[in-house]
N, CA, C and O atoms as a DFTB+ gen file, in Angstrom:
376 C
 N C O
     1  1       3.112     -31.364      17.297
     2  2       1.789     -31.744      17.591
     3  2       0.884     -31.186      16.683
     4  3       1.093     -30.051      16.252
     5  1      -0.189     -31.895      16.302
     6  2      -0.945     -31.580      15.140
     7  2      -2.392     -31.235      16.213
     8  3      -2.624     -31.887      17.230
     9  1      -3.219     -30.124      15.735
    10  2      -4.234     -29.383      16.544
    11  2      -5.706     -29.280      15.418
    12  3      -5.534     -28.871      14.270
    13  1      -6.725     -29.584      15.774
    14  2      -7.884     -29.417      14.891
    15  2      -8.802     -28.838      15.819
    16  3      -9.583     -29.510      16.493
    17  1      -8.694     -27.385      15.863
    18  2     -10.137     -26.574      16.579
    19  2     -11.335     -26.321      15.913
    20  3     -11.437     -25.410      15.091
    21  1     -12.313     -27.121      16.236
    22  2     -13.872     -26.850      15.299
    23  2     -14.880     -25.890      16.620
    24  3     -14.909     -26.302      17.779
    25  1     -15.396     -25.017      16.324
    26  2     -16.273     -24.565      16.909
    27  2     -17.829     -24.321      15.902
    28  3     -17.771     -23.944      14.732
    29  1     -18.892     -24.560      16.486
    30  2     -20.139     -24.178      15.963
    31  2     -20.439     -22.849      16.237
    32  3     -20.483     -22.828      17.467
    33  1     -20.718     -21.497      15.752
    34  2     -20.914     -20.552      16.386
    35  2     -21.910     -20.162      16.721
    36  3     -22.008     -19.295      17.589
    37  1     -23.332     -20.920      15.872
    38  2     -24.274     -20.538      16.100
    39  2     -25.148     -22.013      15.721
    40  3     -24.737     -22.979      15.079
    41  1     -26.706     -21.771      16.465
    42  2     -27.373     -22.874      15.996
    43  2     -28.316     -22.188      14.777
    44  3     -28.460     -20.988      14.540
    45  1     -28.984     -23.486      13.998
    46  2     -30.220     -23.078      13.219
    47  2     -31.282     -23.096      14.120
    48  3     -31.845     -24.078      14.602
    49  1     -31.473     -22.052      14.279
    50  2     -32.889     -22.100      15.288
    51  2     -34.186     -21.948      14.413
    52  3     -35.321     -22.368      14.640
    53  1     -33.776     -21.345      13.520
    54  2     -34.921     -21.636      12.501
    55  2     -35.340     -22.756      11.468
    56  3     -36.307     -22.984      10.742
    57  1     -34.254     -23.277      11.736
    58  2     -34.082     -24.857      10.915
    59  2     -33.804     -25.821      11.655
    60  3     -32.624     -26.160      11.575
    61  1     -34.568     -26.534      12.508
    62  2     -33.837     -27.452      13.855
    63  2     -33.231     -28.626      13.005
    64  3     -32.154     -29.111      13.352
    65  1     -33.883     -29.084      11.925
    66  2     -33.471     -30.419      11.123
    67  2     -32.107     -30.120      10.566
    68  3     -31.366     -31.093      10.433
    69  1     -31.589     -28.781      10.171
    70  2     -30.423     -28.695       9.639
    71  2     -29.488     -28.561      10.592
    72  3     -28.342     -28.917      10.319
    73  1     -29.788     -28.024      11.894
    74  2     -29.072     -27.698      12.984
    75  2     -28.917     -29.359      13.440
    76  3     -27.731     -29.660      13.573
    77  1     -29.444     -29.985      13.587
    78  2     -29.407     -31.351      14.225
    79  2     -28.434     -32.060      12.909
    80  3     -27.568     -32.790      13.392
    81  1     -28.402     -32.025      11.912
    82  2     -27.610     -32.771      10.893
    83  2     -26.255     -32.113      10.827
    84  3     -25.282     -32.860      10.725
    85  1     -26.078     -30.879      10.869
    86  2     -24.410     -30.087      11.238
    87  2     -24.004     -30.657      12.633
    88  3     -22.957     -31.305      12.628
    89  1     -24.529     -30.552      13.600
    90  2     -24.176     -31.219      14.832
    91  2     -23.912     -32.708      14.689
    92  3     -22.971     -33.211      15.304
    93  1     -24.719     -33.455      13.887
    94  2     -24.288     -34.900      14.095
    95  2     -22.992     -35.008      13.091
    96  3     -22.018     -35.676      13.435
    97  1     -23.031     -34.286      11.777
    98  2     -22.141     -34.556      10.878
    99  2     -20.638     -33.934      11.628
   100  3     -19.586     -34.492      11.315
   101  1     -20.613     -32.825      12.567
   102  2     -19.420     -32.321      12.950
   103  2     -18.681     -33.561      14.147
   104  3     -17.484     -33.834      14.241
   105  1     -19.992     -34.229      15.072
   106  2     -19.491     -35.388      15.903
   107  2     -19.237     -36.718      15.032
   108  3     -18.380     -37.513      15.419
   109  1     -19.744     -36.889      14.227
   110  2     -19.351     -38.005      13.441
   111  2     -17.757     -37.825      12.843
   112  3     -16.887     -38.684      12.980
   113  1     -17.632     -36.936      12.372
   114  2     -16.210     -36.605      11.572
   115  2     -15.380     -36.797      12.790
   116  3     -14.626     -37.765      12.895
   117  1     -15.512     -35.845      13.759
   118  2     -14.506     -36.188      14.850
   119  2     -14.275     -37.293      15.424
   120  3     -13.151     -37.748      15.637
   121  1     -15.424     -37.852      15.743
   122  2     -15.244     -39.280      16.343
   123  2     -14.680     -40.251      15.225
   124  3     -14.238     -41.287      15.721
   125  1     -14.603     -40.202      14.176
   126  2     -14.047     -40.957      13.102
   127  2     -12.513     -40.585      12.832
   128  3     -11.633     -41.380      12.500
   129  1     -12.417     -39.593      12.984
   130  2     -10.896     -39.149      13.109
   131  2     -10.444     -39.811      14.284
   132  3      -9.791     -40.842      14.121
   133  1     -10.667     -39.415      15.418
   134  2     -10.357     -40.183      16.634
   135  2     -10.336     -41.490      16.543
   136  3      -9.291     -42.012      16.933
   137  1     -11.361     -42.355      16.056
   138  2     -11.037     -43.846      15.916
   139  2      -9.951     -44.374      15.245
   140  3      -9.245     -45.288      15.672
   141  1      -9.774     -43.579      13.801
   142  2      -8.784     -43.484      13.161
   143  2      -7.544     -43.509      13.490
   144  3      -6.841     -44.355      12.937
   145  1      -6.961     -42.630      14.439
   146  2      -6.144     -42.063      15.197
   147  2      -5.810     -43.256      15.830
   148  3      -4.749     -43.785      15.499
   149  1      -6.787     -43.996      17.017
   150  2      -6.383     -44.764      17.889
   151  2      -6.139     -46.098      17.239
   152  3      -5.630     -47.033      17.857
   153  1      -6.522     -46.171      15.941
   154  2      -6.357     -47.728      15.510
   155  2      -4.705     -47.646      14.996
   156  3      -4.002     -48.612      15.294
   157  1      -4.187     -46.703      14.363
   158  2      -2.781     -46.738      14.493
   159  2      -2.015     -46.370      15.634
   160  3      -0.918     -45.833      15.478
   161  1      -2.509     -46.617      16.840
   162  2      -2.078     -46.235      17.949
   163  2      -1.096     -44.858      18.284
   164  3       0.017     -44.818      18.810
   165  1      -1.931     -43.794      17.784
   166  2      -1.244     -42.493      17.899
   167  2      -1.728     -41.888      19.047
   168  3      -2.890     -41.959      19.448
   169  1      -0.742     -41.243      19.607
   170  2      -1.135     -40.206      20.686
   171  2      -1.830     -39.124      20.606
   172  3      -1.336     -38.000      20.521
   173  1      -3.551     -39.489      20.637
   174  2      -4.577     -38.300      20.289
   175  2      -5.302     -38.207      21.623
   176  3      -5.322     -38.933      22.617
   177  1      -5.997     -36.852      21.239
   178  2      -7.342     -37.015      22.459
   179  2      -8.074     -36.008      22.044
   180  3      -7.547     -35.033      21.509
   181  1      -9.452     -36.108      22.242
   182  2     -10.142     -34.812      21.930
   183  2     -10.788     -34.237      22.773
   184  3     -11.052     -34.958      23.735
   185  1     -11.320     -32.815      22.852
   186  2     -11.936     -32.132      24.204
   187  2     -13.056     -31.963      23.457
   188  3     -12.868     -31.770      22.256
   189  1     -14.171     -31.985      23.856
   190  2     -15.583     -31.529      23.516
   191  2     -16.407     -30.731      24.320
   192  3     -16.134     -30.613      25.514
   193  1     -17.429     -30.137      23.806
   194  2     -18.212     -29.495      24.818
   195  2     -19.424     -29.198      23.425
   196  3     -19.408     -29.512      22.235
   197  1     -20.447     -28.412      24.331
   198  2     -21.565     -27.766      23.649
   199  2     -20.803     -27.046      22.120
   200  3     -19.916     -26.268      22.473
   201  1     -20.912     -27.104      20.786
   202  2     -20.378     -26.621      19.921
   203  2     -19.101     -26.237      19.575
   204  3     -18.819     -25.270      18.867
   205  1     -18.231     -27.114      20.153
   206  2     -16.812     -27.204      20.157
   207  2     -16.251     -28.609      20.234
   208  3     -16.525     -29.474      21.067
   209  1     -15.304     -28.684      19.077
   210  2     -14.573     -29.849      19.404
   211  2     -13.106     -29.537      19.065
   212  3     -13.001     -28.736      18.136
   213  1     -11.905     -29.988      19.610
   214  2     -10.447     -29.710      19.576
   215  2      -9.853     -31.070      19.643
   216  3      -9.929     -31.787      20.641
   217  1      -9.204     -31.418      18.436
   218  2      -8.326     -32.897      18.531
   219  2      -6.901     -32.441      18.367
   220  3      -6.338     -31.781      17.494
   221  1      -6.381     -33.169      19.808
   222  2      -4.867     -32.971      19.490
   223  2      -4.155     -33.975      19.324
   224  3      -4.422     -35.015      19.927
   225  1      -3.139     -33.889      18.508
   226  2      -2.287     -35.409      18.176
   227  2      -1.009     -35.418      18.430
   228  3      -0.559     -34.649      17.581
   229  1      -0.102     -35.815      19.085
   230  2       1.306     -35.720      19.112
   231  2       2.112     -36.808      18.041
   232  3       2.079     -38.037      17.978
   233  1       2.909     -35.694      17.166
   234  2       3.558     -36.560      16.065
   235  2       4.384     -37.476      16.390
   236  3       5.109     -37.295      17.369
   237  1       4.449     -38.528      15.727
   238  2       5.020     -40.119      16.104
   239  2       5.886     -40.259      14.869
   240  3       6.237     -39.416      14.044
   241  1       6.189     -41.845      14.993
   242  2       6.915     -42.349      13.839
   243  2       5.866     -42.560      12.434
   244  3       6.298     -42.901      11.333
   245  1       4.806     -42.355      12.655
   246  2       3.645     -42.522      11.959
   247  2       3.111     -40.898      11.511
   248  3       1.972     -40.469      11.701
   249  1       3.846     -40.412      11.102
   250  2       3.522     -38.780      11.110
   251  2       3.074     -38.646       9.557
   252  3       2.428     -37.601       9.475
   253  1       3.131     -39.089       8.678
   254  2       2.765     -39.344       7.900
   255  2       1.144     -39.520       7.445
   256  3       0.395     -38.794       6.791
   257  1       0.970     -40.775       8.076
   258  2      -0.340     -41.134       8.453
   259  2      -1.302     -40.258       9.245
   260  3      -2.480     -40.034       8.967
   261  1      -0.661     -39.842      10.189
   262  2      -1.768     -38.909      10.908
   263  2      -1.716     -37.626       9.681
   264  3      -2.720     -37.327       9.035
   265  1      -0.816     -37.169       9.555
   266  2      -1.225     -35.854       8.600
   267  2      -2.286     -36.000       7.390
   268  3      -2.875     -35.061       6.855
   269  1      -2.413     -37.425       7.055
   270  2      -3.263     -37.789       6.197
   271  2      -4.584     -37.876       6.443
   272  3      -5.474     -37.414       5.728
   273  1      -4.729     -38.530       7.557
   274  2      -6.107     -38.550       8.274
   275  2      -6.389     -37.210       8.767
   276  3      -7.614     -37.098       8.802
   277  1      -5.759     -36.018       9.209
   278  2      -6.247     -34.803       9.687
   279  2      -6.886     -34.013       8.420
   280  3      -8.006     -33.510       8.319
   281  1      -5.761     -34.066       7.434
   282  2      -6.211     -33.764       5.949
   283  2      -7.471     -34.086       5.558
   284  3      -8.270     -33.267       5.104
   285  1      -7.746     -35.586       5.761
   286  2      -8.944     -36.143       5.433
   287  2     -10.057     -35.524       5.889
   288  3     -11.066     -35.243       5.243
   289  1      -9.798     -35.301       7.178
   290  2     -11.032     -34.951       8.321
   291  2     -11.054     -33.313       7.867
   292  3     -12.094     -32.655       7.842
   293  1     -10.298     -33.010       7.668
   294  2     -10.513     -31.199       7.550
   295  2     -11.226     -31.091       5.980
   296  3     -11.788     -30.058       5.618
   297  1     -11.128     -32.177       5.202
   298  2     -11.733     -31.875       3.876
   299  2     -13.363     -31.814       4.218
   300  3     -14.163     -30.987       3.781
   301  1     -13.674     -33.121       5.282
   302  2     -14.981     -32.711       5.324
   303  2     -15.471     -31.672       6.163
   304  3     -16.567     -31.133       6.009
   305  1     -14.516     -31.355       7.194
   306  2     -14.826     -29.923       7.799
   307  2     -15.188     -28.904       7.139
   308  3     -16.069     -28.143       7.540
   309  1     -14.512     -28.750       5.966
   310  2     -14.163     -27.471       4.961
   311  2     -15.940     -27.839       4.090
   312  3     -16.700     -26.911       3.813
   313  1     -16.224     -29.051       3.849
   314  2     -17.264     -28.984       3.383
   315  2     -18.456     -28.634       3.723
   316  3     -19.252     -28.095       2.955
   317  1     -18.723     -28.979       5.177
   318  2     -19.729     -28.619       6.209
   319  2     -19.590     -26.844       6.255
   320  3     -20.646     -26.213       6.294
   321  1     -18.371     -26.140       6.249
   322  2     -18.256     -24.841       6.228
   323  2     -18.579     -23.870       5.334
   324  3     -18.825     -22.681       5.536
   325  1     -18.542     -24.783       3.865
   326  2     -19.101     -24.098       2.837
   327  2     -20.639     -24.191       2.680
   328  3     -21.252     -23.342       2.033
   329  1     -21.276     -25.275       3.304
   330  2     -22.734     -25.571       3.676
   331  2     -23.552     -24.681       4.479
   332  3     -24.651     -24.224       4.165
   333  1     -22.934     -24.493       5.495
   334  2     -22.934     -23.806       6.588
   335  2     -22.309     -22.756       6.943
   336  3     -21.825     -22.765       8.075
   337  1     -22.168     -21.782       6.257
   338  2     -20.843     -20.722       6.466
   339  2     -21.044     -19.671       7.447
   340  3     -20.231     -18.751       7.537
   341  1     -22.216     -19.754       8.292
   342  2     -22.789     -18.727       9.029
   343  2     -22.786     -19.495      10.431
   344  3     -22.619     -18.840      11.459
   345  1     -22.934     -20.613      10.470
   346  2     -23.076     -21.509      11.741
   347  2     -21.888     -22.102      12.076
   348  3     -21.680     -22.323      13.269
   349  1     -20.739     -22.525      10.930
   350  2     -20.206     -23.266      11.654
   351  2     -18.266     -22.559      11.567
   352  3     -18.171     -21.831      10.578
   353  1     -17.426     -22.623      12.055
   354  2     -16.226     -21.900      12.121
   355  2     -15.226     -23.054      12.004
   356  3     -15.563     -24.135      12.487
   357  1     -14.103     -22.947      11.448
   358  2     -12.911     -23.621      11.529
   359  2     -11.798     -22.769      12.336
   360  3     -11.597     -21.612      11.965
   361  1     -11.042     -23.313      13.461
   362  2     -10.114     -22.472      13.943
   363  2      -8.493     -23.307      13.759
   364  3      -8.344     -24.520      13.907
   365  1      -7.748     -22.648      13.524
   366  2      -6.679     -23.383      13.476
   367  2      -5.718     -23.394      11.712
   368  3      -6.134     -22.548      10.921
   369  1      -5.073     -23.896      11.437
   370  2      -4.663     -24.325      10.131
   371  2      -5.452     -24.815       9.045
   372  3      -5.375     -25.943       8.557
   373  1      -6.276     -23.816       8.673
   374  2      -7.041     -24.558       7.211
   375  2      -6.563     -23.924       5.888
   376  3      -7.002     -24.333       4.814
């Protein structure tokens, strides 16, 4: 099983526009990963709540494609982490 855990550790209260951009970017990356996993009929699920996203996917016959999708999404999340290091935390194998 592949796991991807993401959490926003703080909001950008002094810069609400940046906070909105960060939240929207995290949400869209997570939703895009899920959509791609569902398209290849992967057994995936997402748990989300304010400031937290967790994506779980069982490894199946299309393991290589699943790993590529997770790696692609992780690249996007790592870019966000580099832009917002104080507000964004990645939990798991990165």
